[in-house]
ROLO-176490 format. One record per residue (C-alpha): chain; residue number from 1; x, y, z; residue in one letter. Coordinates in nm, 3 decimals, padded with zeros to 5 digits. Example, Ala and Ser with C-alpha at 12.3 -4.5 7.8 and 13.67 -1.06 7.14 Angstrom:
REM ROLO-176490
[pt A, 1, [01.230, -00.450, 00.780], A]
[pt A, 2, [01.367, -00.106, 00.714], S]
END
This chain:
REM ROLO-176490
[pt A, 1, [00.851, 00.699, -02.498], M]
[pt A, 2, [00.762, 00.903, -02.188], L]
[pt A, 3, [01.008, 00.955, -01.911], K]
[pt A, 4, [00.907, 00.725, -01.634], T]
[pt A, 5, [00.901, 00.819, -01.253], S]
[pt A, 6, [00.757, 00.633, -00.954], I]
[pt A, 7, [00.618, 00.768, -00.620], A]
[pt A, 8, [00.516, 00.548, -00.335], Y]
[pt A, 9, [00.438, 00.526, 00.040], F]
[pt A, 10, [00.542, 00.175, 00.140], S]
[pt A, 11, [00.629, 00.086, 00.498], P]
[pt A, 12, [00.668, -00.281, 00.420], T]
[pt A, 13, [00.793, -00.244, 00.054], H]
[pt A, 14, [00.494, -00.401, -00.123], T]
[pt A, 15, [00.378, -00.090, -00.279], S]
[pt A, 16, [00.740, -00.001, -00.378], R]
[pt A, 17, [00.810, -00.335, -00.527], N]
[pt A, 18, [00.489, -00.329, -00.746], I]
[pt A, 19, [00.572, 00.023, -00.860], A]
[pt A, 20, [00.921, -00.078, -00.966], R]
[pt A, 21, [00.795, -00.374, -01.157], A]
[pt A, 22, [00.532, -00.177, -01.345], V]
[pt A, 23, [00.800, 00.090, -01.433], A]
[pt A, 24, [01.029, -00.192, -01.550], K]
[pt A, 25, [00.760, -00.308, -01.788], G]
[pt A, 26, [00.702, 00.039, -01.923], Y]
[pt A, 27, [01.063, 00.142, -01.958], S]
[pt A, 28, [01.415, 00.022, -01.872], K]
[pt A, 29, [01.503, 00.329, -01.684], R]
[pt A, 30, [01.330, 00.504, -01.391], I]
[pt A, 31, [01.398, 00.892, -01.419], A]
[pt A, 32, [01.283, 00.965, -01.052], K]
[pt A, 33, [01.198, 00.735, -00.757], E]
[pt A, 34, [01.015, 00.940, -00.498], L]
[pt A, 35, [00.980, 00.761, -00.171], D]
[pt A, 36, [00.728, 00.928, 00.067], A]
[pt A, 37, [00.747, 00.652, 00.333], T]
[pt A, 38, [00.944, 00.846, 00.595], L]
[pt A, 39, [00.895, 01.211, 00.496], T]
[pt A, 40, [00.663, 01.422, 00.289], P]
[pt A, 41, [00.766, 01.472, -00.080], L]
[pt A, 42, [00.899, 01.811, -00.172], A]
[pt A, 43, [00.708, 02.008, -00.435], P]
[pt A, 44, [00.767, 01.812, -00.753], T]
[pt A, 45, [00.633, 01.890, -01.095], E]
[pt A, 46, [00.588, 01.672, -01.402], F]
[pt A, 47, [00.542, 01.760, -01.773], A]
[pt A, 48, [00.305, 01.616, -02.020], P]
[pt A, 49, [00.600, 01.410, -02.157], T]
[pt A, 50, [00.642, 01.231, -01.820], D]
[pt A, 51, [00.469, 00.915, -01.686], L]
[pt A, 52, [00.416, 00.896, -01.312], L]
[pt A, 53, [00.337, 00.566, -01.140], I]
[pt A, 54, [00.195, 00.608, -00.792], V]
[pt A, 55, [00.159, 00.313, -00.564], S]
[pt A, 56, [00.005, 00.318, -00.213], V]
[pt A, 57, [-00.135, 00.074, 00.047], P]
[pt A, 58, [-00.496, 00.031, 00.138], V]
[pt A, 59, [-00.592, 00.055, 00.517], Y]
[pt A, 60, [-00.954, -00.043, 00.590], G]
[pt A, 61, [-01.080, -00.033, 00.228], S]
[pt A, 62, [-00.939, 00.320, 00.162], A]
[pt A, 63, [-00.601, 00.468, 00.067], V]
[pt A, 64, [-00.386, 00.511, 00.386], A]
[pt A, 65, [-00.448, 00.875, 00.486], P]
[pt A, 66, [-00.085, 00.936, 00.557], I]
[pt A, 67, [00.001, 00.832, 00.203], A]
[pt A, 68, [-00.204, 01.105, 00.061], L]
[pt A, 69, [-00.061, 01.356, 00.288], K]
[pt A, 70, [00.289, 01.257, 00.207], R]
[pt A, 71, [00.223, 01.275, -00.165], L]
[pt A, 72, [00.035, 01.602, -00.156], D]
[pt A, 73, [00.296, 01.807, -00.341], Q]
[pt A, 74, [00.294, 01.606, -00.653], L]
[pt A, 75, [00.182, 01.825, -00.949], R]
[pt A, 76, [00.111, 01.747, -01.312], G]
[pt A, 77, [00.047, 01.920, -01.637], N]
[pt A, 78, [-00.205, 01.685, -01.802], N]
[pt A, 79, [00.070, 01.423, -01.706], T]
[pt A, 80, [-00.014, 01.059, -01.770], P]
[pt A, 81, [-00.032, 00.872, -01.445], A]
[pt A, 82, [-00.095, 00.515, -01.329], V]
[pt A, 83, [-00.281, 00.471, -01.010], A]
[pt A, 84, [-00.191, 00.154, -00.799], I]
[pt A, 85, [-00.316, 00.028, -00.471], V]
[pt A, 86, [-00.198, -00.268, -00.263], L]
[pt A, 87, [-00.443, -00.438, -00.031], Y]
[pt A, 88, [-00.430, -00.744, 00.199], G]
[pt A, 89, [-00.652, -00.986, 00.021], N]
[pt A, 90, [-00.976, -00.859, 00.189], R]
[pt A, 91, [-01.133, -00.561, 00.012], D]
[pt A, 92, [-00.974, -00.257, -00.155], F]
[pt A, 93, [-01.305, -00.076, -00.150], G]
[pt A, 94, [-01.302, 00.265, -00.328], H]
[pt A, 95, [-00.922, 00.308, -00.291], A]
[pt A, 96, [-00.847, 00.311, -00.685], P]
[pt A, 97, [-01.111, 00.590, -00.731], T]
[pt A, 98, [-00.985, 00.777, -00.434], Q]
[pt A, 99, [-00.624, 00.770, -00.557], L]
[pt A, 100, [-00.741, 00.857, -00.909], A]
[pt A, 101, [-00.934, 01.154, -00.785], D]
[pt A, 102, [-00.634, 01.272, -00.572], F]
[pt A, 103, [-00.411, 01.261, -00.889], L]
[pt A, 104, [-00.670, 01.433, -01.111], K]
[pt A, 105, [-00.694, 01.722, -00.870], E]
[pt A, 106, [-00.313, 01.773, -00.900], R]
[pt A, 107, [-00.311, 01.791, -01.281], G]
[pt A, 108, [-00.264, 01.424, -01.383], F]
[pt A, 109, [-00.449, 01.216, -01.633], C]
[pt A, 110, [-00.497, 00.863, -01.491], V]
[pt A, 111, [-00.432, 00.632, -01.800], V]
[pt A, 112, [-00.424, 00.304, -01.601], G]
[pt A, 113, [-00.503, 00.167, -01.260], A]
[pt A, 114, [-00.453, -00.154, -01.073], A]
[pt A, 115, [-00.506, -00.332, -00.745], A]
[pt A, 116, [-00.249, -00.581, -00.633], Y]
[pt A, 117, [-00.255, -00.806, -00.332], V]
[pt A, 118, [00.027, -00.754, -00.085], G]
[pt A, 119, [00.099, -00.933, 00.239], E]
[pt A, 120, [-00.122, -00.790, 00.501], H]
[pt A, 121, [00.046, -00.575, 00.775], S]
[pt A, 122, [-00.113, -00.816, 01.030], Y]
[pt A, 123, [00.009, -01.131, 00.865], S]
[pt A, 124, [00.233, -01.361, 01.080], T]
[pt A, 125, [00.372, -01.712, 01.028], P]
[pt A, 126, [00.106, -01.832, 01.272], E]
[pt A, 127, [-00.170, -01.645, 01.099], R]
[pt A, 128, [-00.071, -01.578, 00.736], P]
[pt A, 129, [-00.276, -01.323, 00.542], I]
[pt A, 130, [-00.156, -01.311, 00.174], A]
[pt A, 131, [00.189, -01.407, 00.296], A]
[pt A, 132, [00.480, -01.340, 00.054], G]
[pt A, 133, [00.275, -01.135, -00.185], R]
[pt A, 134, [00.356, -00.979, -00.416], P]
[pt A, 135, [00.530, -01.298, -00.524], N]
[pt A, 136, [00.723, -01.371, -00.853], H]
[pt A, 137, [00.393, -01.428, -01.037], S]
[pt A, 138, [00.242, -01.092, -00.912], D]
[pt A, 139, [00.560, -00.905, -01.014], L]
[pt A, 140, [00.552, -01.058, -01.344], N]
[pt A, 141, [00.184, -00.946, -01.384], E]
[pt A, 142, [00.297, -00.594, -01.284], A]
[pt A, 143, [00.570, -00.592, -01.544], L]
[pt A, 144, [00.330, -00.704, -01.814], N]
[pt A, 145, [00.084, -00.429, -01.690], F]
[pt A, 146, [00.356, -00.169, -01.742], G]
[pt A, 147, [00.424, -00.310, -02.088], L]
[pt A, 148, [00.040, -00.275, -02.179], A]
[pt A, 149, [00.051, 00.080, -02.052], I]
[pt A, 150, [00.340, 00.157, -02.289], R]
[pt A, 151, [00.149, -00.002, -02.578], E]
[pt A, 152, [-00.153, 00.209, -02.503], K]
[pt A, 153, [00.045, 00.522, -02.489], M]
[pt A, 154, [00.217, 00.447, -02.818], E]
[pt A, 155, [-00.113, 00.406, -02.989], Q]
[pt A, 156, [-00.256, 00.745, -02.888], H]
[pt A, 157, [-00.125, 01.096, -02.934], S]
[pt A, 158, [-00.311, 01.225, -02.623], E]
[pt A, 159, [-00.351, 01.044, -02.293], P]
[pt A, 160, [-00.681, 00.855, -02.263], L]
[pt A, 161, [-00.816, 00.847, -01.915], A]
[pt A, 162, [-00.976, 00.534, -01.747], V]
[pt A, 163, [-01.267, 00.529, -01.513], D]
[pt A, 164, [-01.126, 00.373, -01.198], C]
[pt A, 165, [-01.488, 00.306, -01.068], S]
[pt A, 166, [-01.480, 00.017, -01.306], Q]
[pt A, 167, [-01.207, -00.157, -01.123], L]
[pt A, 168, [-01.401, -00.407, -00.905], K]
[pt A, 169, [-01.255, -00.605, -00.612], C]
[pt A, 170, [-01.266, -00.986, -00.657], P]
[pt A, 171, [-01.551, -01.111, -00.433], P]
[pt A, 172, [-01.495, -01.302, -00.107], S]
[pt A, 173, [-01.710, -01.586, 00.006], N]
[pt A, 174, [-02.030, -01.434, 00.149], W]
[pt A, 175, [-02.010, -01.640, 00.472], L]
[pt A, 176, [-01.664, -01.527, 00.526], S]
[pt A, 177, [-01.763, -01.168, 00.483], K]
[pt A, 178, [-02.057, -01.208, 00.731], L]
[pt A, 179, [-01.836, -01.363, 00.988], R]
[pt A, 180, [-01.583, -01.088, 00.958], F]
[pt A, 181, [-01.854, -00.816, 00.976], I]
[pt A, 182, [-01.992, -00.985, 01.295], A]
[pt A, 183, [-01.646, -00.981, 01.444], F]
[pt A, 184, [-01.599, -00.603, 01.359], V]
[pt A, 185, [-01.928, -00.513, 01.511], L]
[pt A, 186, [-01.862, -00.716, 01.822], S]
[pt A, 187, [-01.515, -00.561, 01.851], Y]
[pt A, 188, [-01.653, -00.197, 01.812], R]
[pt A, 189, [-01.894, -00.261, 02.098], R]
[pt A, 190, [-01.617, -00.399, 02.317], R]
[pt A, 191, [-01.400, -00.094, 02.242], M]
[pt A, 192, [-01.680, 00.142, 02.326], K]
[pt A, 193, [-01.695, 00.002, 02.671], K]
[pt A, 194, [-01.327, -00.069, 02.722], H]
[pt A, 195, [-01.104, 00.122, 02.473], P]
[pt A, 196, [-00.767, -00.014, 02.423], V]
[pt A, 197, [-00.484, 00.118, 02.197], K]
[pt A, 198, [-00.317, -00.173, 02.020], I]
[pt A, 199, [00.048, -00.112, 01.910], V]
[pt A, 200, [00.343, -00.332, 01.859], P]
[pt A, 201, [00.516, -00.474, 02.170], V]
[pt A, 202, [00.884, -00.563, 02.221], T]
[pt A, 203, [01.033, -00.868, 02.377], N]
[pt A, 204, [01.300, -00.708, 02.571], E]
[pt A, 205, [01.493, -01.016, 02.633], A]
[pt A, 206, [01.540, -01.056, 02.244], V]
[pt A, 207, [01.582, -00.689, 02.152], C]
[pt A, 208, [01.943, -00.582, 02.093], T]
[pt A, 209, [01.869, -00.205, 02.080], Q]
[pt A, 210, [01.993, -00.194, 01.717], C]
[pt A, 211, [01.753, 00.083, 01.636], G]
[pt A, 212, [01.621, -00.060, 01.308], A]
[pt A, 213, [01.265, -00.016, 01.430], C]
[pt A, 214, [01.303, 00.354, 01.492], A]
[pt A, 215, [01.470, 00.412, 01.170], R]
[pt A, 216, [01.195, 00.245, 00.952], I]
[pt A, 217, [00.887, 00.374, 01.132], C]
[pt A, 218, [00.711, 00.609, 00.899], P]
[pt A, 219, [00.556, 00.821, 01.179], T]
[pt A, 220, [00.822, 00.844, 01.442], G]
[pt A, 221, [00.623, 00.636, 01.681], A]
[pt A, 222, [00.946, 00.472, 01.812], I]
[pt A, 223, [01.207, 00.693, 01.977], S]
[pt A, 224, [01.571, 00.626, 01.952], A]
[pt A, 225, [01.589, 00.690, 02.326], D]
[pt A, 226, [01.325, 00.441, 02.409], S]
[pt A, 227, [01.339, 00.166, 02.141], L]
[pt A, 228, [01.112, -00.083, 02.322], T]
[pt A, 229, [00.820, 00.156, 02.350], E]
[pt A, 230, [00.568, 00.265, 02.084], T]
[pt A, 231, [00.374, 00.590, 02.090], D]
[pt A, 232, [00.005, 00.486, 02.038], A]
[pt A, 233, [-00.089, 00.842, 01.931], S]
[pt A, 234, [00.144, 00.815, 01.628], K]
[pt A, 235, [00.143, 00.451, 01.539], C]
[pt A, 236, [-00.053, 00.360, 01.222], I]
[pt A, 237, [-00.010, -00.023, 01.274], K]
[pt A, 238, [00.175, -00.062, 00.943], C]
[pt A, 239, [00.396, -00.335, 01.117], A]
[pt A, 240, [00.708, -00.207, 00.951], A]
[pt A, 241, [00.890, -00.231, 01.284], C]
[pt A, 242, [00.761, -00.597, 01.323], V]
[pt A, 243, [00.859, -00.720, 00.979], K]
[pt A, 244, [01.184, -00.515, 00.978], G]
[pt A, 245, [01.321, -00.629, 01.317], C]
[pt A, 246, [01.625, -00.853, 01.245], P]
[pt A, 247, [01.575, -01.025, 01.586], Q]
[pt A, 248, [01.197, -01.066, 01.545], H]
[pt A, 249, [01.168, -00.894, 01.876], A]
[pt A, 250, [00.852, -00.701, 01.796], R]
[pt A, 251, [00.499, -00.831, 01.758], K]
[pt A, 252, [00.162, -00.666, 01.675], L]
[pt A, 253, [-00.088, -00.868, 01.872], N]
[pt A, 254, [-00.405, -00.747, 01.710], T]
[pt A, 255, [-00.737, -00.933, 01.743], P]
[pt A, 256, [-00.804, -00.876, 01.374], F]
[pt A, 257, [-00.521, -01.116, 01.261], A]
[pt A, 258, [-00.709, -01.432, 01.332], A]
[pt A, 259, [-01.042, -01.353, 01.169], P]
[pt A, 260, [-00.868, -01.210, 00.867], L]
[pt A, 261, [-00.647, -01.521, 00.824], A]
[pt A, 262, [-00.943, -01.745, 00.882], R]
[pt A, 263, [-01.184, -01.567, 00.649], N]
[pt A, 264, [-00.969, -01.439, 00.364], F]
[pt A, 265, [-00.726, -01.726, 00.308], K]
[pt A, 266, [-00.829, -01.786, -00.051], Q]
[pt A, 267, [-00.582, -01.593, -00.262], P]
[pt A, 268, [-00.736, -01.328, -00.470], K]
[pt A, 269, [-00.618, -01.223, -00.828], P]
[pt A, 270, [-00.479, -00.889, -00.907], N]
[pt A, 271, [-00.699, -00.664, -01.115], V]
[pt A, 272, [-00.613, -00.384, -01.362], S]
[pt A, 273, [-00.767, -00.138, -01.594], L]
[pt A, 274, [-00.616, 00.023, -01.915], I]
END
């Protein structure tokens, strides 16, 4: 059995949790856990006898750009890899192919790929978007996916690559898609006339200055010296500070939350390729 490692960028832990579940399905032990959420990974090389599971979030139908930057120093030597993306129940676009190409360029052979649904960064109790996912069922699917990868690897002496372009996003209702596209076009027109930077805001009456938000922000957009402020030039709207605040003092009031919750409420299945 190949030595299993995982690498991920995961501000709200969905990508991390799926990576761990897949690894658990493949092997009882994780040799290395590489967390690129807060800092870029150091140069890390893998052998042909390793298996690397890489899990990243999708932002706007593509892999989050910062995730690829943080994982840039991964290197393989025809090392088997599994490419996993987490998306918020709308559309993962070309993200699996994008991640697979990224890994191939760094010496990995992508032997499996998957797209899992994770709670959207903009999800709130009032406007839920894939709330609570990955749930127990999703994690069990991920575990079985890892088991299937192990069975594939045991059947072949050389890693067999998959074509990630074959991984198709489950379709959305056409009317919901049209409504969302209409909203996006209207929003872009408004922003051209009156540009506004939307970032999480803090209820200062509730905030206890505990500093949790600053510690978990992946881009340093929250300073320990000014915990109630968010630097719009650094914020990637991952909502880690919102979901990780023990006092629920932070909110991300984005106009995208309502149309996403309204038009993409039907839970989508996870998809995988082996």
